[in-house]
C-alpha positions as CSV (number, residue, x, y, z in Angstrom):
1,M,130.4,-25.7,161.5
2,R,130.9,-28.5,158.9
3,E,132.8,-31.7,159.7
4,W,136.2,-31.8,158.0
5,D,135.2,-34.5,155.6
6,E,132.2,-32.4,154.5
7,L,134.4,-29.5,153.4
8,P,134.9,-28.9,149.7
9,T,137.9,-31.0,148.4
10,W,139.9,-27.8,147.7
11,M,139.6,-26.8,151.3
12,R,140.8,-30.1,152.8
13,K,144.5,-29.1,152.9
14,P,147.1,-29.3,155.6
15,E,147.5,-25.5,155.6
16,I,143.8,-25.1,156.4
17,K,143.5,-27.9,159.0
18,E,145.3,-25.8,161.7
19,Y,142.7,-23.1,161.4
20,Y,139.9,-25.6,161.2
21,D,140.9,-27.3,164.4
22,I,141.0,-23.9,166.2
23,L,137.5,-23.0,165.1
24,K,136.1,-26.4,165.7
25,K,137.0,-26.0,169.4
26,K,135.0,-22.8,169.5
27,E,131.7,-24.0,167.9
28,A,129.7,-22.7,170.8
29,E,131.1,-19.2,170.3
30,L,130.4,-19.5,166.6
31,K,126.7,-20.3,167.3
32,I,126.5,-17.3,169.7
33,K,128.1,-15.2,167.1
34,R,125.4,-16.1,164.6
35,C,122.6,-15.4,167.1
36,F,124.2,-12.0,167.8
37,D,124.4,-11.3,164.1
38,V,120.7,-12.0,163.6
39,V,119.5,-10.0,166.6
40,L,121.7,-7.0,165.9
41,S,121.1,-6.9,162.2
42,S,117.4,-7.1,162.7
43,F,117.5,-4.3,165.2
44,L,119.7,-2.0,163.1
45,L,117.6,-2.6,159.9
46,M,114.5,-1.4,161.8
47,L,116.4,1.5,163.4
48,L,118.0,2.7,160.2
49,F,115.1,2.0,157.8
50,I,114.2,5.7,157.4
51,P,117.8,6.9,157.1
52,M,118.5,4.2,154.5
53,C,115.4,5.3,152.5
54,V,116.7,8.9,152.5
55,I,120.1,7.7,151.3
56,A,118.4,5.7,148.5
57,L,116.4,8.8,147.5
58,M,119.6,10.9,147.3
59,I,121.3,8.3,145.2
60,A,118.4,8.2,142.8
61,C,118.4,12.0,142.5
62,D,122.2,12.2,142.1
63,S,122.6,10.0,139.0
64,P,120.6,7.6,136.8
65,G,120.6,3.9,137.7
66,G,119.5,1.6,140.4
67,V,119.9,2.4,144.1
68,F,121.7,-0.8,145.0
69,F,125.0,-2.3,143.7
70,R,124.8,-6.1,143.5
71,Q,127.9,-8.1,142.8
72,V,128.9,-11.7,143.2
73,R,131.2,-12.2,146.1
74,I,132.5,-15.3,147.9
75,T,131.7,-16.3,151.5
76,E,131.9,-19.3,153.8
77,Y,133.1,-22.6,152.1
78,G,133.5,-20.8,148.8
79,R,129.8,-20.2,148.4
80,K,128.8,-17.4,146.0
81,F,126.3,-14.7,146.9
82,K,125.3,-11.3,145.7
83,I,126.3,-8.6,148.1
84,H,124.0,-5.6,148.9
85,K,125.6,-2.1,148.8
86,F,124.4,1.3,148.0
87,R,125.5,2.3,144.5
88,T,128.4,4.8,144.6
89,M,129.5,4.7,141.0
90,R,128.0,5.7,137.7
91,N,125.6,3.0,136.4
92,D,127.8,2.5,133.3
93,A,131.1,2.2,135.3
94,G,133.4,-0.6,134.2
95,G,137.1,-1.3,134.8
96,S,138.8,-2.7,137.8
97,S,136.9,-4.2,140.8
98,V,139.0,-2.0,143.1
99,T,138.9,1.8,143.2
100,V,141.6,4.4,143.6
101,A,141.7,7.9,145.1
102,G,139.8,10.4,143.0
103,D,138.3,7.6,140.9
104,S,136.2,9.3,138.2
105,R,133.6,6.5,138.3
106,V,132.5,7.5,141.8
107,T,129.4,9.8,142.0
108,K,129.1,12.9,144.0
109,I,126.9,11.3,146.7
110,G,129.0,8.2,146.4
111,K,132.1,10.0,147.7
112,T,130.3,10.9,150.9
113,L,128.9,7.4,151.3
114,R,132.3,5.8,150.9
115,K,134.0,8.2,153.3
116,Y,131.7,7.2,156.1
117,R,131.1,3.7,154.9
118,L,127.4,4.3,154.6
119,D,127.4,2.5,151.3
120,E,127.8,-0.7,153.3
121,L,124.6,-0.3,155.4
122,P,122.6,-2.6,153.1
123,Q,125.0,-5.4,154.0
124,L,122.9,-5.7,157.2
125,I,120.5,-7.7,154.9
126,D,123.3,-10.1,154.0
127,V,124.1,-10.5,157.7
128,L,120.5,-11.3,158.5
129,F,120.2,-13.8,155.6
130,G,123.4,-15.6,156.7
131,D,125.7,-14.7,153.9
132,M,127.8,-12.4,156.0
133,S,128.7,-11.6,159.6
134,F,129.4,-8.3,161.3
135,V,133.1,-9.3,161.7
136,G,135.1,-11.4,159.3
137,T,137.2,-11.3,156.2
138,R,135.8,-8.9,153.6
139,P,134.1,-10.8,150.8
140,E,136.1,-10.7,147.6
141,V,135.0,-11.2,144.0
142,P,135.7,-14.6,142.5
143,K,138.7,-13.5,140.4
144,Y,140.6,-12.4,143.5
145,V,139.6,-15.6,145.5
146,K,141.2,-17.6,142.7
147,E,144.5,-16.0,143.6
148,Y,144.3,-17.3,147.2
149,D,147.0,-19.8,148.3
150,N,145.9,-22.7,150.4
151,E,146.5,-20.9,153.7
152,M,144.5,-17.9,152.5
153,R,141.6,-20.2,151.8
154,A,141.3,-20.8,155.6
155,T,139.5,-17.5,155.8
156,L,136.6,-19.2,154.0
157,L,136.0,-21.4,157.0
158,M,133.9,-18.4,158.4
159,K,131.3,-16.1,156.9
160,A,132.6,-13.0,155.2
161,G,132.3,-9.9,157.3
162,I,131.3,-6.2,157.1
163,T,134.4,-5.3,159.0
164,S,137.7,-6.7,160.3
165,K,141.1,-5.6,161.7
166,A,142.4,-5.6,158.1
167,S,139.5,-3.4,156.9
168,I,140.4,-0.9,159.6
169,L,144.1,-0.8,158.8
170,Y,143.4,-0.6,155.1
171,K,140.5,1.8,155.2
172,D,142.5,4.1,152.9
173,E,143.2,1.3,150.4
174,E,142.1,3.6,147.5
175,K,145.1,5.9,148.3
176,L,147.5,3.0,148.3
177,L,146.4,2.1,144.8
178,D,146.6,5.7,143.5
179,G,149.0,6.0,140.6
180,A,149.3,2.2,140.0
181,E,149.4,1.4,136.3
182,D,147.6,-2.0,136.9
183,T,145.5,-1.7,140.0
184,D,144.4,-5.4,139.9
185,K,148.0,-6.5,139.7
186,V,149.1,-4.3,142.7
187,Y,146.1,-5.4,144.7
188,I,146.7,-9.1,144.2
189,S,150.4,-9.0,144.6
190,E,150.8,-6.5,147.5
191,I,147.6,-5.5,149.3
192,L,145.6,-8.7,149.3
193,P,148.5,-10.8,150.9
194,A,149.1,-8.1,153.5
195,K,145.4,-8.0,154.5
196,M,145.2,-11.8,154.6
197,R,147.9,-12.0,157.2
198,Y,145.7,-10.0,159.6
199,N,142.6,-12.0,158.6
200,L,144.4,-15.3,159.4
201,E,145.7,-14.0,162.7
202,A,142.1,-13.0,163.5
203,I,141.0,-16.6,163.0
204,K,143.7,-17.9,165.3
205,G,142.6,-15.5,168.0
206,F,138.8,-15.7,167.3
207,G,136.6,-14.8,170.2
208,L,133.4,-12.9,170.8
209,A,135.3,-10.3,172.8
210,D,137.6,-9.7,169.9
211,D,134.7,-9.3,167.6
212,L,133.1,-6.7,169.8
213,A,136.4,-4.8,170.1
214,T,136.8,-4.8,166.3
215,M,133.3,-3.4,165.9
216,V,134.0,-0.6,168.3
217,R,137.4,0.2,166.6
218,T,135.5,0.3,163.3
219,V,133.1,2.9,164.6
220,I,136.0,5.0,166.0
221,A,137.9,4.7,162.7
222,V,134.9,5.9,160.7
223,I,134.3,8.9,163.0
224,R,137.9,9.9,162.8
């Protein structure tokens, strides 16, 4: 973990210092968390290699375009990276960065992948490379991160995650946005702040046991 004086200027704020001090005391656990990420992501990539190849083939046969969806997201300390996801939308899809229930841009196979979160399997690559962790605040696109207040920016003290308590609670986010005239506006003003409250609470209570519990709850939520 960086020293306080080494953080970007925009992060050295009183609202963030409280969260920084909490994490600084848990540096050993953060190192173990990273080791856990590397070992488990490596194992899962080997275990799921063939299933992921099958999914890639299904995507290629379902609609024209690449197999992967790559998009700039923000992770630890505000660093940009290109996330790996299986493509679930038409190759020419534009519009909002968030989707709603029944979104016409989503492909046939994409609906199934999203339902069971299989589109996120390639993020194991991002975990292995150190851009993400298994548990942490979901990585947002730059335009949403610009809307963070100083306290929300404390979530950038840690790597972005594949799952989190907020992700579980808002797994039906698409339905919440259904019918909104301006999905971006509703997401920024209502859903994002609500999710951030859970993400900030997770930082205050960070621990390896909590991470494992979140991973188990995620599996249960997907199965249900």
